[in-house]
DSSP file (Angstrom, degrees, kcal/mol; ACC not computed):
  #  RESIDUE AA STRUCTURE BP1 BP2  ACC     N-H-->O    O-->H-N    N-H-->O    O-->H-N    TCO  KAPPA ALPHA  PHI   PSI    X-CA   Y-CA   Z-CA
    1    1 A M              0   0    0      0, 0.0     2,-0.1     0, 0.0     0, 0.0   0.000 360.0 360.0 360.0 142.5  124.9  122.2  107.7
    2    2 A R        -     0   0    0      1,-0.0     2,-0.3     2,-0.0     0, 0.0  -0.374 360.0-163.6 -76.4 156.2  123.4  119.3  105.8
    3    3 A S        -     0   0    0     -2,-0.1     2,-0.4     2,-0.0    -1,-0.0  -0.911   8.9-137.5-135.0 165.5  123.1  115.9  107.3
    4    4 A I        +     0   0    0     -2,-0.3     2,-0.4     2,-0.1    76,-0.0  -0.987  17.1 177.8-129.7 134.0  122.4  112.4  105.8
    5    5 A N        +     0   0    0     -2,-0.4     2,-0.4     2,-0.0    -2,-0.0  -0.814  32.3 142.0-131.9  90.5  120.2  109.7  107.0
    6    6 A K        -     0   0    0     -2,-0.4     2,-0.4    74,-0.1    74,-0.2  -0.997  26.9-170.8-139.1 136.3  120.5  106.9  104.4
    7    7 A V  E     -A   79   0A   0     72,-2.7    72,-2.3    -2,-0.4     2,-0.4  -0.989   3.5-178.4-128.6 135.0  120.5  103.1  104.7
    8    8 A I  E     +A   78   0A   0     -2,-0.4     2,-0.3    70,-0.2    70,-0.2  -0.989  13.8 165.1-131.4 124.1  121.3  100.5  102.1
    9    9 A I  E     -A   77   0A   0     68,-2.5    68,-3.0    -2,-0.4     2,-0.4  -0.974  23.9-160.3-135.3 152.3  121.2   96.8  102.9
   10   10 A I  E     +A   76   0A   0     -2,-0.3     2,-0.3    66,-0.2    66,-0.2  -0.992  42.7 116.2-127.3 122.8  121.1   93.6  100.9
   11   11 A G  E     -A   75   0A   0     64,-2.0    64,-2.9    -2,-0.4     2,-0.4  -0.930  58.8 -76.1-166.3-172.6  119.8   90.6  102.8
   12   12 A N  E     -AB  74  34A   0     22,-1.8    22,-2.7    -2,-0.3    62,-0.2  -0.821  44.1-107.9-107.0 141.3  117.2   87.9  103.2
   13   13 A L  E     - B   0  33A   0     60,-2.1    59,-2.1    -2,-0.4    20,-0.3  -0.449  21.4-158.4 -64.6 134.8  113.7   88.3  104.6
   14   14 A T  S    S+     0   0    0     18,-2.1     2,-0.3     1,-0.2    -1,-0.1   0.612  73.2   3.7 -90.7 -14.6  113.5   86.7  108.1
   15   15 A R  S    S-     0   0    0     17,-0.6    17,-0.3    55,-0.1    -1,-0.2  -0.973  91.2 -78.4-159.2 164.0  109.7   86.3  108.0
   16   16 A D        -     0   0    0     -2,-0.3    54,-0.1    54,-0.1    50,-0.1  -0.430  59.9 -99.0 -65.8 144.0  106.8   86.9  105.6
   17   17 A P        -     0   0    0      0, 0.0     2,-0.5     0, 0.0    14,-0.2  -0.297  30.8-144.3 -64.0 149.7  105.7   90.6  105.4
   18   18 A E  E     -C   30   0A   0     12,-2.5    12,-2.4    -3,-0.1     2,-0.4  -0.976  12.5-161.3-117.4 121.8  102.7   91.7  107.5
   19   19 A M  E     +C   29   0A   0     -2,-0.5     2,-0.3    10,-0.2    10,-0.2  -0.860  14.2 170.2-105.6 138.5  100.5   94.3  106.0
   20   20 A R  E     -C   28   0A   0      8,-2.9     8,-2.3    -2,-0.4     2,-0.4  -0.837  28.6-124.2-131.8 170.7   98.1   96.5  108.1
   21   21 A Q  E     -C   27   0A   0     -2,-0.3     6,-0.2     6,-0.2    -2,-0.0  -0.967  23.1-131.6-116.1 136.5   95.9   99.5  107.5
   22   22 A T    >   -     0   0    0      4,-2.6     3,-2.5    -2,-0.4     6,-0.0  -0.354  36.7 -98.2 -74.3 166.4   96.2  102.6  109.6
   23   23 A P  T 3  S+     0   0    0      0, 0.0    -1,-0.1     0, 0.0    -2,-0.0   0.790 128.5  55.8 -56.8 -25.3   93.0  104.1  111.1
   24   24 A N  T 3  S-     0   0    0      2,-0.1    -2,-0.0   114,-0.0    -3,-0.0   0.423 123.5-106.2 -86.9   1.8   93.2  106.5  108.1
   25   25 A G  S <  S+     0   0    0     -3,-2.5     2,-0.3     1,-0.3    -1,-0.0   0.538  70.9 142.9  90.3   7.0   93.2  103.6  105.6
   26   26 A Q        -     0   0    0      1,-0.1    -4,-2.6    32,-0.0    -1,-0.3  -0.644  50.3-121.2 -84.0 138.7   96.9  103.9  104.6
   27   27 A S  E     +C   21   0A   0     -2,-0.3    32,-2.1    -6,-0.2     2,-0.4  -0.556  31.2 179.1 -77.5 139.1   98.7  100.6  104.0
   28   28 A V  E     -CD  20  58A   0     -8,-2.3    -8,-2.9    -2,-0.2     2,-0.4  -0.983   5.8-168.6-141.3 130.5  101.8   99.8  106.1
   29   29 A T  E     -CD  19  57A   0     28,-2.7    28,-2.9    -2,-0.4     2,-0.4  -0.970   1.6-164.7-123.4 133.8  103.9   96.6  105.8
   30   30 A T  E     +CD  18  56A   0    -12,-2.4   -12,-2.5    -2,-0.4     2,-0.3  -0.903  16.2 157.8-115.7 146.8  106.6   95.4  108.1
   31   31 A F  E     - D   0  55A   0     24,-2.0    24,-2.8    -2,-0.4     2,-0.3  -0.977  32.2-120.3-158.6 159.6  109.2   92.8  107.5
   32   32 A G  E     - D   0  54A   0     -2,-0.3   -18,-2.1   -17,-0.3   -17,-0.6  -0.814  18.6-164.6-106.7 147.2  112.6   91.8  108.8
   33   33 A V  E     -BD  13  53A   0     20,-2.4    20,-2.8    -2,-0.3     2,-0.5  -0.998   6.4-152.9-130.3 134.5  115.8   91.5  106.9
   34   34 A A  E     -BD  12  52A   0    -22,-2.7   -22,-1.8    -2,-0.4     2,-0.4  -0.903   8.3-165.5-106.2 133.2  119.0   89.7  108.0
   35   35 A T  E     - D   0  51A   0     16,-2.5    16,-2.6    -2,-0.5     2,-0.3  -0.934   8.4-149.4-116.1 144.2  122.4   90.7  106.7
   36   36 A N  E     - D   0  50A   0     -2,-0.4     2,-0.4    14,-0.2    14,-0.2  -0.854   9.8-170.1-115.3 147.0  125.5   88.6  107.1
   37   37 A R  E     - D   0  49A   0     12,-2.6    12,-2.5    -2,-0.3     2,-0.4  -1.000   5.4-173.5-135.2 135.8  129.2   89.6  107.5
   38   38 A Q  E     + D   0  48A   0     -2,-0.4     2,-0.3    10,-0.2    10,-0.2  -0.968  10.1 160.5-129.9 146.0  132.1   87.2  107.4
   39   39 A W  E     - D   0  47A   0      8,-2.0     8,-3.2    -2,-0.4     2,-0.4  -0.971  32.7-122.7-155.5 167.4  135.8   87.8  108.0
   40   40 A V  E     - D   0  46A   0     -2,-0.3     6,-0.2     6,-0.2    -2,-0.0  -0.968  27.1-137.2-118.6 131.1  139.1   86.0  108.8
   41   41 A T    >   -     0   0    0      4,-2.6     3,-2.1    -2,-0.4     6,-0.0  -0.235  32.2 -98.9 -79.1 171.9  141.1   86.9  111.9
   42   42 A K  T 3  S+     0   0    0      1,-0.3    -1,-0.1     2,-0.1    -2,-0.0   0.816 126.8  58.2 -60.2 -29.7  144.8   87.3  112.1
   43   43 A G  T 3  S-     0   0    0      2,-0.1    -1,-0.3     1,-0.0     3,-0.1   0.283 121.8-110.1 -83.0  11.4  144.9   83.8  113.5
   44   44 A N    <   +     0   0    0     -3,-2.1     2,-0.4     1,-0.3    -2,-0.1   0.707  69.2 147.6  67.0  23.7  143.2   82.6  110.3
   45   45 A D        -     0   0    0      1,-0.0    -4,-2.6     0, 0.0     2,-0.5  -0.738  47.2-128.9 -87.2 136.6  139.9   81.8  112.2
   46   46 A K  E     -D   40   0A   0     -2,-0.4     2,-0.3    -6,-0.2    -6,-0.2  -0.740  30.1-174.6 -86.7 130.5  136.8   82.3  110.2
   47   47 A K  E     -D   39   0A   0     -8,-3.2    -8,-2.0    -2,-0.5     2,-0.3  -0.879   6.8-170.2-122.9 154.7  134.2   84.5  111.9
   48   48 A A  E     -D   38   0A   0     -2,-0.3     2,-0.3   -10,-0.2   -10,-0.2  -0.993   3.0-172.9-145.0 150.1  130.6   85.4  111.0
   49   49 A S  E     -D   37   0A   0    -12,-2.5   -12,-2.6    -2,-0.3     2,-0.4  -0.998   7.8-156.3-144.3 141.9  128.0   87.8  112.3
   50   50 A T  E     -D   36   0A   0     -2,-0.3     2,-0.4   -14,-0.2   -14,-0.2  -0.971   5.1-163.4-121.6 135.1  124.4   88.4  111.5
   51   51 A E  E     -D   35   0A   0    -16,-2.6   -16,-2.5    -2,-0.4     2,-0.5  -0.922  10.1-146.0-114.5 143.4  122.4   91.6  112.0
   52   52 A F  E     -D   34   0A   0     -2,-0.4     2,-0.4   -18,-0.2   -18,-0.2  -0.932  14.4-167.2-113.1 132.2  118.6   91.8  112.0
   53   53 A H  E     -D   33   0A   0    -20,-2.8   -20,-2.4    -2,-0.5     2,-0.5  -0.954  15.1-141.1-123.4 134.4  116.9   94.9  110.6
   54   54 A E  E     -D   32   0A   0     43,-0.4    45,-2.9    -2,-0.4     2,-0.4  -0.819  24.3-167.5 -91.1 130.7  113.2   95.9  111.0
   55   55 A C  E     -De  31  99A   0    -24,-2.8   -24,-2.0    -2,-0.5     2,-0.4  -0.920   9.3-168.5-121.6 146.0  111.8   97.4  107.8
   56   56 A V  E     -De  30 100A   0     43,-2.7    45,-2.6    -2,-0.4     2,-0.4  -0.996   2.3-169.5-136.1 130.4  108.6   99.3  107.2
   57   57 A A  E     -D   29   0A   0    -28,-2.9   -28,-2.7    -2,-0.4     2,-0.3  -0.921  10.2-153.1-119.7 146.0  107.1  100.3  103.9
   58   58 A W  E >>  -D   28   0A   0     43,-0.4     3,-1.0    -2,-0.4     4,-0.9  -0.787  46.9 -15.8-119.0 158.0  104.1  102.6  103.3
   59   59 A A  H 3> S-     0   0    0    -32,-2.1     4,-1.4    -2,-0.3     3,-0.4  -0.181 125.7  -4.0  58.5-132.9  101.3  103.2  100.8
   60   60 A H  H 3> S+     0   0    0      1,-0.2     4,-2.0     2,-0.2    -1,-0.2   0.863 135.0  55.7 -64.5 -37.2  101.8  101.5   97.4
   61   61 A L  H <> S+     0   0    0     -3,-1.0     4,-2.4     1,-0.2    -1,-0.2   0.848 103.5  56.6 -64.4 -32.5  105.2  100.2   98.2
   62   62 A A  H  X S+     0   0    0     -4,-0.9     4,-2.3    -3,-0.4    -1,-0.2   0.906 107.1  48.6 -62.4 -42.1  103.7   98.5  101.3
   63   63 A E  H  X S+     0   0    0     -4,-1.4     4,-2.0     2,-0.2    -2,-0.2   0.889 110.3  50.6 -66.5 -39.7  101.2   96.7   99.0
   64   64 A I  H  X S+     0   0    0     -4,-2.0     4,-2.3     2,-0.2     5,-0.4   0.934 111.2  48.7 -62.4 -46.4  104.0   95.5   96.7
   65   65 A C  H  X S+     0   0    0     -4,-2.4     4,-2.0     1,-0.2    -2,-0.2   0.926 112.5  47.9 -59.5 -46.2  106.0   94.2   99.6
   66   66 A A  H  < S+     0   0    0     -4,-2.3    -1,-0.2     1,-0.2    -2,-0.2   0.855 117.4  42.4 -64.5 -35.2  103.0   92.3  101.0
   67   67 A N  H  < S+     0   0    0     -4,-2.0    -1,-0.2    -5,-0.2    -2,-0.2   0.790 126.5  24.8 -83.9 -28.8  102.1   90.8   97.6
   68   68 A Y  H  < S+     0   0    0     -4,-2.3     2,-0.3    -5,-0.2    -3,-0.2   0.585 101.1  81.1-119.2 -12.2  105.5   89.8   96.3
   69   69 A L     <  +     0   0    0     -4,-2.0     2,-0.3    -5,-0.4     6,-0.0  -0.694  48.3 171.8 -97.8 151.5  107.9   89.3   99.1
   70   70 A Q    >   -     0   0    0     -2,-0.3     3,-2.4   -54,-0.1   -57,-0.3  -0.981  45.3 -67.6-150.4 161.3  108.2   86.1  101.2
   71   71 A K  T 3  S+     0   0    0     -2,-0.3   -57,-0.2     1,-0.3   -55,-0.1  -0.172 119.3  24.4 -49.1 133.1  110.5   84.7  103.9
   72   72 A G  T 3  S+     0   0    0    -59,-2.1    -1,-0.3     1,-0.3   -58,-0.1   0.118  84.5 139.9  97.3 -20.9  113.9   83.9  102.5
   73   73 A N    <   -     0   0    0     -3,-2.4   -60,-2.1   -61,-0.1     2,-0.6  -0.259  52.6-128.9 -57.4 140.9  113.8   86.4   99.5
   74   74 A L  E     +A   12   0A   0    -62,-0.2    33,-2.4    -3,-0.1    34,-0.6  -0.839  39.6 175.1 -89.8 124.5  117.0   88.2   98.8
   75   75 A V  E     -AF  11 106A   0    -64,-2.9   -64,-2.0    -2,-0.6     2,-0.5  -0.954  35.2-137.8-135.6 150.9  116.3   91.9   98.6
   76   76 A Y  E     -AF  10 105A   0     29,-2.8    29,-2.2    -2,-0.3     2,-0.4  -0.936  29.9-171.4 -99.6 126.0  118.0   95.3   98.2
   77   77 A V  E     -AF   9 104A   0    -68,-3.0   -68,-2.5    -2,-0.5     2,-0.4  -0.983   9.0-179.5-125.2 131.6  116.5   97.8  100.5
   78   78 A E  E     +AF   8 103A   0     25,-2.6    24,-3.1    -2,-0.4    25,-2.1  -0.991  29.9 100.5-128.4 138.1  117.2  101.5  100.6
   79   79 A G  E     -AF   7 101A   0    -72,-2.3   -72,-2.7    -2,-0.4     2,-0.3  -0.878  59.7 -75.7-177.2-150.1  115.7  104.0  102.9
   80   80 A Y  E     - F   0 100A   0     20,-1.5    20,-3.2    -2,-0.3     2,-0.3  -0.947  38.9-103.1-137.8 158.8  116.3  106.0  106.1
   81   81 A L  E     - F   0  99A   0     -2,-0.3     2,-0.4    18,-0.2    18,-0.2  -0.628  33.9-178.2 -83.8 138.3  116.4  105.3  109.8
   82   82 A K  E     - F   0  98A   0     16,-2.4    16,-2.7    -2,-0.3     2,-0.5  -0.988  11.1-157.9-137.1 126.0  113.4  106.3  112.0
   83   83 A T  E     - F   0  97A   0     -2,-0.4     2,-0.3    14,-0.2    14,-0.2  -0.904  14.6-175.7-104.3 128.5  113.2  105.8  115.7
   84   84 A R  E     - F   0  96A   0     12,-2.8    12,-2.2    -2,-0.5     2,-0.3  -0.835   5.5-158.8-119.5 160.7  109.8  105.7  117.3
   85   85 A S  E     + F   0  95A   0     -2,-0.3     2,-0.3    10,-0.2    10,-0.2  -0.960  13.4 166.5-138.9 156.2  108.8  105.5  120.9
   86   86 A W  E     - F   0  94A   0      8,-1.7     8,-3.5    -2,-0.3     2,-0.5  -0.959  37.0-103.9-156.8 166.1  105.7  104.5  122.9
   87   87 A D  E     - F   0  93A   0     -2,-0.3     6,-0.2     6,-0.2    -2,-0.0  -0.869  33.6-133.3-100.0 131.0  104.8  103.7  126.5
   88   88 A S    >   -     0   0    0      4,-3.1     3,-2.4    -2,-0.5    -1,-0.0  -0.273  32.4 -99.7 -72.8 166.4  104.3  100.0  127.4
   89   89 A P  T 3  S+     0   0    0      0, 0.0    -1,-0.1     0, 0.0    -2,-0.0   0.775 127.2  57.7 -58.6 -23.8  101.2   99.0  129.4
   90   90 A E  T 3  S-     0   0    0      2,-0.1     3,-0.1     1,-0.0    -2,-0.0   0.454 123.5-107.1 -84.5  -0.5  103.5   98.9  132.4
   91   91 A G  S <  S+     0   0    0     -3,-2.4     2,-0.4     1,-0.3    -4,-0.0   0.629  73.2 141.2  86.3  14.0  104.4  102.6  131.8
   92   92 A I        -     0   0    0      1,-0.0    -4,-3.1     0, 0.0     2,-0.4  -0.762  55.1-120.6 -92.9 133.7  107.9  102.0  130.5
   93   93 A K  E     - F   0  87A   0     -2,-0.4     2,-0.3    -6,-0.2    -6,-0.2  -0.597  33.2-164.5 -74.0 125.8  109.1  104.1  127.6
   94   94 A K  E     - F   0  86A   0     -8,-3.5    -8,-1.7    -2,-0.4     2,-0.3  -0.845   5.4-163.4-113.1 149.5  110.0  101.8  124.6
   95   95 A F  E     - F   0  85A   0     -2,-0.3     2,-0.3   -10,-0.2   -10,-0.2  -0.964   7.1-178.8-131.7 148.3  112.1  102.7  121.6
   96   96 A K  E     - F   0  84A   0    -12,-2.2   -12,-2.8    -2,-0.3     2,-0.5  -0.971  13.6-153.0-148.2 131.9  112.5  101.0  118.2
   97   97 A T  E     + F   0  83A   0     -2,-0.3   -43,-0.4   -14,-0.2     2,-0.3  -0.920  23.7 174.8-106.9 129.0  114.6  102.0  115.2
   98   98 A E  E     - F   0  82A   0    -16,-2.7   -16,-2.4    -2,-0.5     2,-0.7  -0.859  35.0-115.0-128.7 160.5  113.4  100.9  111.8
   99   99 A I  E     -eF  55  81A   0    -45,-2.9   -43,-2.7    -2,-0.3     2,-0.8  -0.894  25.7-146.7 -94.2 118.0  114.4  101.3  108.2
  100  100 A V  E     -eF  56  80A   0    -20,-3.2   -20,-1.5    -2,-0.7     2,-0.3  -0.795  25.3-129.0 -84.5 114.5  111.6  103.2  106.4
  101  101 A V  E     + F   0  79A   0    -45,-2.6   -43,-0.4    -2,-0.8   -22,-0.3  -0.470  43.0 158.7 -74.8 127.2  111.8  101.7  102.9
  102  102 A Q  E    S+     0   0A   0    -24,-3.1    30,-3.1     1,-0.4     2,-0.3   0.556  71.6  26.3-114.3 -20.8  112.0  104.1  100.0
  103  103 A D  E     -GF 131  78A   0    -25,-2.1   -25,-2.6    28,-0.3    -1,-0.4  -0.996  64.3-178.5-148.4 136.2  113.5  101.8   97.3
  104  104 A L  E     -GF 130  77A   0     26,-3.2    26,-3.1    -2,-0.3     2,-0.4  -0.999   6.2-175.7-142.9 135.3  113.3   98.0   97.0
  105  105 A V  E     -GF 129  76A   0    -29,-2.2   -29,-2.8    -2,-0.4     2,-0.6  -0.993  21.8-140.4-131.3 125.9  114.7   95.5   94.5
  106  106 A I  E     - F   0  75A   0     22,-1.1    21,-2.9    -2,-0.4    22,-0.4  -0.766  19.9-169.2 -81.9 119.7  113.9   91.8   94.5
  107  107 A L        +     0   0    0    -33,-2.4     2,-0.4    -2,-0.6   -32,-0.2   0.540  55.9  61.1 -96.2  -7.4  117.3   90.2   93.7
  108  108 A E  S    S-     0   0    0    -34,-0.6     2,-0.1    17,-0.1    19,-0.1  -0.909  78.2-114.6-124.6 152.9  116.4   86.6   93.0
  109  109 A K        -     0   0    0     -2,-0.4     2,-0.5    17,-0.1    16,-0.1  -0.457  22.1-132.7 -75.9 148.3  114.2   84.9   90.6
  110  110 A R        -     0   0    0     -2,-0.1     2,-0.3   -37,-0.0     8,-0.1  -0.911  26.2-151.9 -98.5 131.2  111.1   83.0   91.7
  111  111 A K        -     0   0    0     -2,-0.5     2,-0.7     6,-0.1     5,-0.1  -0.795  10.0-142.1-107.4 146.2  111.0   79.6   90.1
  112  112 A S    >   -     0   0    0     -2,-0.3     3,-0.7     3,-0.2     2,-0.0  -0.920  68.7 -45.4-104.9 113.6  108.0   77.5   89.2
  113  113 A G  T 3  S-     0   0    0     -2,-0.7    -2,-0.0     1,-0.2     4,-0.0  -0.340 103.8 -43.9  64.8-145.2  108.8   73.8   89.9
  114  114 A E  T 3  S+     0   0    0      2,-0.1    -1,-0.2    -3,-0.0     3,-0.1   0.600 111.8  93.8 -94.9 -14.3  112.1   72.5   88.7
  115  115 A G  S <  S-     0   0    0     -3,-0.7    -3,-0.2     1,-0.2     2,-0.1  -0.030  89.7 -70.1 -75.1 179.6  112.0   74.1   85.3
  116  116 A E        -     0   0    0      1,-0.1     2,-0.3    -5,-0.1    -1,-0.2  -0.418  58.0 -99.4 -70.6 144.9  113.4   77.4   84.2
  117  117 A Y        +     0   0    0     -2,-0.1    -6,-0.1    -3,-0.1    -1,-0.1  -0.481  42.7 177.5 -68.1 126.4  111.8   80.6   85.5
  118  118 A V        -     0   0    0     -2,-0.3     2,-0.1    -8,-0.1    -3,-0.0  -0.936  22.1-139.3-131.6 109.3  109.4   82.1   83.0
  119  119 A P        -     0   0    0      0, 0.0     2,-0.1     0, 0.0     3,-0.1  -0.420  16.1-130.6 -69.9 140.6  107.5   85.2   84.2
  120  120 A S    >   -     0   0    0      1,-0.2     3,-2.2     4,-0.1     2,-0.0  -0.411  47.2 -67.8 -80.8 167.7  103.9   85.4   83.3
  121  121 A E  T 3  S+     0   0    0      1,-0.3    -1,-0.2    -2,-0.1     3,-0.1  -0.327 123.4   9.2 -59.7 129.7  102.5   88.7   81.7
  122  122 A G  T 3  S+     0   0    0      1,-0.3    -1,-0.3    -3,-0.1     2,-0.2   0.410  97.2 134.1  82.7  -2.0  102.6   91.5   84.3
  123  123 A E    <   -     0   0    0     -3,-2.2    -1,-0.3     1,-0.1     2,-0.2  -0.486  64.8-100.5 -82.1 151.7  104.5   89.4   86.9
  124  124 A I        -     0   0    0     -2,-0.2     2,-0.2    -3,-0.1    -4,-0.1  -0.474  41.6-157.4 -67.3 137.5  107.5   90.9   88.8
  125  125 A T    >   -     0   0    0     -2,-0.2     3,-1.7     1,-0.1   -19,-0.2  -0.719  33.5 -66.8-113.8 168.3  110.8   89.8   87.3
  126  126 A E  T 3  S+     0   0    0      1,-0.3   -19,-0.2    -2,-0.2    -1,-0.1  -0.192 119.2  14.5 -54.0 136.7  114.3   89.6   88.8
  127  127 A G  T 3  S+     0   0    0    -21,-2.9    -1,-0.3     1,-0.2   -20,-0.1   0.612  81.7 165.3  75.6  11.8  115.8   92.9   89.7
  128  128 A T    <   -     0   0    0     -3,-1.7   -22,-1.1   -22,-0.4     2,-0.5  -0.432  29.8-138.3 -64.4 135.2  112.5   94.8   89.4
  129  129 A H  E     -G  105   0A   0    -24,-0.2     2,-0.4    -2,-0.1   -24,-0.2  -0.833  21.2-175.4-105.2 127.9  113.0   98.2   91.1
  130  130 A Y  E     -G  104   0A   0    -26,-3.1   -26,-3.2    -2,-0.5     2,-0.4  -0.981   1.7-171.0-125.6 134.5  110.3   99.7   93.3
  131  131 A E  E     -G  103   0A   0     -2,-0.4     2,-0.3   -28,-0.2   -28,-0.3  -0.934  31.9-106.9-123.2 148.1  110.3  103.2   94.9
  132  132 A A        -     0   0    0    -30,-3.1   -73,-0.1    -2,-0.4     3,-0.1  -0.554  24.7-157.4 -68.0 132.0  108.1  104.8   97.4
  133  133 A S  S    S+     0   0    0     -2,-0.3     2,-0.3     1,-0.1    -1,-0.1   0.613  70.3  10.0 -88.3 -12.2  105.9  107.3   95.6
  134  134 A E  S    S-     0   0    0    -76,-0.2   -76,-0.2   -32,-0.0    -1,-0.1  -0.986  80.2 -96.3-158.8 162.0  105.2  109.3   98.7
  135  135 A E        -     0   0    0     -2,-0.3    -2,-0.0     1,-0.1   -33,-0.0  -0.447  62.2 -78.2 -75.9 157.0  106.1  109.8  102.3
  136  136 A P        -     0   0    0      0, 0.0     3,-0.2     0, 0.0    -1,-0.1  -0.348  39.1-159.3 -56.5 134.0  104.0  108.1  105.0
  137  137 A L  S    S+     0   0    0      1,-0.2     2,-0.8    -3,-0.1     3,-0.2   0.732  78.6  60.4 -87.3 -23.7  100.8  110.1  105.4
  138  138 A D    >   +     0   0    0      1,-0.2     3,-1.0     2,-0.1     4,-0.5  -0.733  55.3 171.7-112.7  82.3  100.0  108.8  108.9
  139  139 A E  G >  S+     0   0    0     -2,-0.8     3,-1.3     1,-0.3     4,-0.2   0.836  78.2  61.4 -59.5 -34.9  102.8  109.7  111.3
  140  140 A D  G >  S+     0   0    0      1,-0.3     3,-1.7     2,-0.2    -1,-0.3   0.815  93.4  64.7 -63.8 -28.6  100.7  108.5  114.3
  141  141 A A  G X  S+     0   0    0     -3,-1.0     3,-1.5     1,-0.3    -1,-0.3   0.753  88.3  68.8 -66.7 -22.1  100.6  105.0  112.8
  142  142 A Q  G <  S+     0   0    0     -3,-1.3    -1,-0.3    -4,-0.5    -2,-0.2   0.619  90.2  64.1 -71.4 -10.5  104.4  104.7  113.2
  143  143 A N  G <  S+     0   0    0     -3,-1.7    -1,-0.3    -4,-0.2    -2,-0.2   0.311  75.3 104.2 -94.9   8.6  103.9  104.6  117.0
  144  144 A I    <   -     0   0    0     -3,-1.5     2,-0.1   -58,-0.1   -58,-0.0  -0.818  69.9-138.2 -89.7 113.6  101.9  101.4  116.9
  145  145 A P        -     0   0    0      0, 0.0     2,-0.2     0, 0.0    -2,-0.1  -0.407  16.0-142.5 -69.8 147.0  104.3   98.6  118.1
  146  146 A N    >   -     0   0    0     -2,-0.1     3,-1.8     1,-0.0     4,-0.4  -0.558  31.2 -89.8-105.3 177.5  104.2   95.3  116.2
  147  147 A D  T >> S+     0   0    0      1,-0.3     4,-1.7    -2,-0.2     3,-0.6   0.683 113.9  74.8 -63.4 -21.5  104.5   91.8  117.5
  148  148 A I  H 3> S+     0   0    0      1,-0.2     4,-2.1     2,-0.2    -1,-0.3   0.812  86.7  65.2 -63.7 -26.6  108.3   91.6  117.2
  149  149 A D  H <4>S+     0   0    0     -3,-1.8     5,-3.0     1,-0.2     4,-0.3   0.919 103.8  45.4 -58.9 -43.0  108.5   93.8  120.3
  150  150 A K  H X45S+     0   0    0     -3,-0.6     3,-1.2    -4,-0.4    -1,-0.2   0.909 110.4  53.9 -66.0 -42.0  106.9   91.0  122.3
  151  151 A D  H 3<5S+     0   0    0     -4,-1.7    -1,-0.2     1,-0.3    -2,-0.2   0.849 111.0  45.8 -61.1 -35.0  109.2   88.4  120.8
  152  152 A L  T 3<5S-     0   0    0     -4,-2.1    -1,-0.3    -5,-0.2    -2,-0.2   0.445 116.5-113.9 -88.6  -0.1  112.2   90.4  121.7
  153  153 A G  T < 5       0   0    0     -3,-1.2    -3,-0.2    -4,-0.3    -2,-0.1   0.740 360.0 360.0  75.8  22.9  111.0   91.0  125.2
  154  154 A L      <       0   0    0     -5,-3.0    -4,-0.2    -6,-0.2    -5,-0.1   0.445 360.0 360.0 -89.0 360.0  110.6   94.7  124.7
């Protein structure tokens, strides 16, 4: 029987992307995205909830993310969930679930000063669509924890 592992989110970057190189020279970029949900209860109270998602992009898409995304950008991210594990220095097994980015769209314009946005030749424009051209080549690199693990106390 077939199964599906697909994630689609639209949200804002929580921090600037961080790009690294694996020992094999492959680019990998990580960034966080926050999604918001709002609703009204039966008692007419307004409620809100925010979810935080870890995203990882590989190869050419990693380079695009590192070069053109910044904290606060509104983005469409499509990919699949991947859970990785590693042992902490204390010998505790750690787990982390991330969205492996396969498709990315920058949803907002970047403005220069107060005037109207005018893209220069070759610059990314609103709604530009980027897809991963290949699967990650370096599976072992996915087991390298990044700094957010420390921030979350993991």
